[in-house]
PAZAPA-4460 file (N, C-alpha, C; in steps of 0.05 Angstrom, whole numbers, plus 32768, in hexadecimal, padded with zeros to 4 digits):
% residues 54
    n_x    n_y    n_z   ca_x   ca_y   ca_z    c_x    c_y    c_z   seq   type   mol
   8698   87A9   84F3   86A7   87B3   8509   86B5   879C   8517     1      M     A
   86CE   87A0   851F   86DD   878B   852C   86D8   8788   8549     2      G     A
   86E6   8775   8555   86E3   8770   8572   86F1   8786   8582     3      K     A
   86E5   878E   8598   86F2   87A1   85AA   86FF   8791   85C0     4      W     A
   871A   8794   85C3   8729   8785   85D7   872A   8796   85F1     5      Y     A
   8727   8788   8607   872A   8796   8621   8748   879B   8626     6      T     A
   874D   87AC   863A   8768   87B2   8642   8777   8798   8649     7      K     A
   876A   8787   8658   8776   876E   8661   877D   875C   864A     8      E     A
   876B   875B   8636   8770   874A   861E   8788   8755   860F     9      E     A
   8789   876F   860C   87A0   877C   85FE   87BA   8776   860B    10      K     A
   87BB   8778   8626   87D3   8772   8635   87DB   8755   8631    11      I     A
   87C8   8743   8631   87CE   8727   862D   87D9   8722   8611    12      K     A
   87CE   8730   85FD   87D7   872D   85E1   87F4   8738   85DE    13      I     A
   87F9   874F   85EB   8814   875B   85EA   8829   8749   85F7    14      I     A
   8822   873D   860E   8834   872A   861B   8839   8712   8609    15      K     A
   8825   8708   85FC   8828   86F2   85E9   883B   86FA   85D2    16      Y     A
   8837   8712   85C8   8848   871C   85B3   8866   871C   85BB    17      Y     A
   886B   8725   85D3   8887   8727   85DC   8894   870B   85DE    18      H     A
   8885   86F7   85E3   888F   86DC   85E5   8890   86CD   85CA    19      K     A
   887C   86D3   85B9   8878   86C2   85A1   887C   86D0   8586    20      N     A
   887F   86EA   8586   8883   86F8   856D   8869   8703   8560    21      G     A
   886E   8713   854C   8859   8723   853F   8845   8711   8530    22      Y     A
   884F   8701   851E   883D   86F2   850C   882E   86DC   851C    23      M     A
   883A   86CF   852F   882C   86BC   853F   8816   86C8   854F    24      N     A
   881A   86E0   8559   8805   86EE   8569   87EE   86F6   8557    25      T     A
   87F4   8700   853F   87DE   8708   852C   87CD   86EF   8525    26      I     A
   87DB   86D9   8520   87CC   86C0   8519   87BB   86B6   8530    27      K     A
   87C7   86B5   8548   87B9   86A9   855E   87A0   86B9   8566    28      K     A
   87A3   86D3   8567   878D   86E4   8571   877D   86F0   855A    29      F     A
   8785   86EB   8541   8777   86F6   8529   8771   8713   852C    30      T     A
   8787   8723   8530   8785   8740   8532   8794   874C   851B    31      I     A
   878C   8765   8515   879A   8773   84FF   87B6   877C   8509    32      A     A
   87C9   877B   84F6   87E4   8782   84FE   87E6   87A0   8506    33      K     A
   87D4   87B0   84FC   87D4   87CD   8503   87CC   87D0   8521    34      E     A
   87B9   87C0   852A   87B1   87C1   8546   87C7   87B8   8558    35      N     A
   87D4   87A2   8552   87EA   8798   8562   8801   87AD   8563    36      L     A
   8807   87B8   854D   881D   87CC   854C   8816   87E4   855E    37      S     A
   87FD   87ED   855D   87F5   8804   856D   87F5   87FD   858B    38      R     A
   87EC   87E6   8592   87EC   87DE   85AE   8809   87DB   85B9    39      W     A
   881B   87D1   85A9   8837   87CE   85B2   8843   87E9   85B7    40      I     A
   883C   87FD   85A8   8848   8818   85AB   883E   8826   85C4    41      K     A
   8826   881F   85CE   881A   882C   85E5   8829   8822   85FF    42      I     A
   8835   8835   860D   8844   882E   8625   8833   882F   863F    43      T     A
   881F   8840   863F   880E   8843   8657   87F6   8830   8654    44      N     A
   87F5   881C   8666   87E0   8807   8664   87C4   8813   8666    45      E     A
   87C0   882A   8673   87A5   8836   8675   879B   883E   8659    46      D     A
   87AD   8844   8647   87A5   884C   862C   879D   8834   861B    47      N     A
   879F   881C   8625   8796   8804   8617   8778   8800   861B    48      L     A
   876B   880F   862C   874F   880D   8630   8740   8817   8617    49      T     A
   872C   8808   860D   871E   8810   85F5   8713   882C   85F8    50      P     A
   8717   883C   85E3   870D   8858   85E3   8721   886C   85EE    51      G     A
   8738   8862   85F8   874D   8874   8602   8766   8871   85F1    52      K     A
   8779   8882   85F6   8793   8880   85E9   8794   888D   85CE    53      G     A
   87AB   888A   85C1   87AF   8897   85A7   879E   888C   8591    54      P     A
***
């Protein structure tokens, strides 16, 4: 089972993605591209809380 990221960590990762791009973000944070794609699509920050959202 993988790491569970907090809402704050996810927001930090998304902000990093917007500045540095997709591949750099995946390499730096060692996250699956599917996770990053899903987080980017979520517009309501409350849904970034583990166990909530789509």
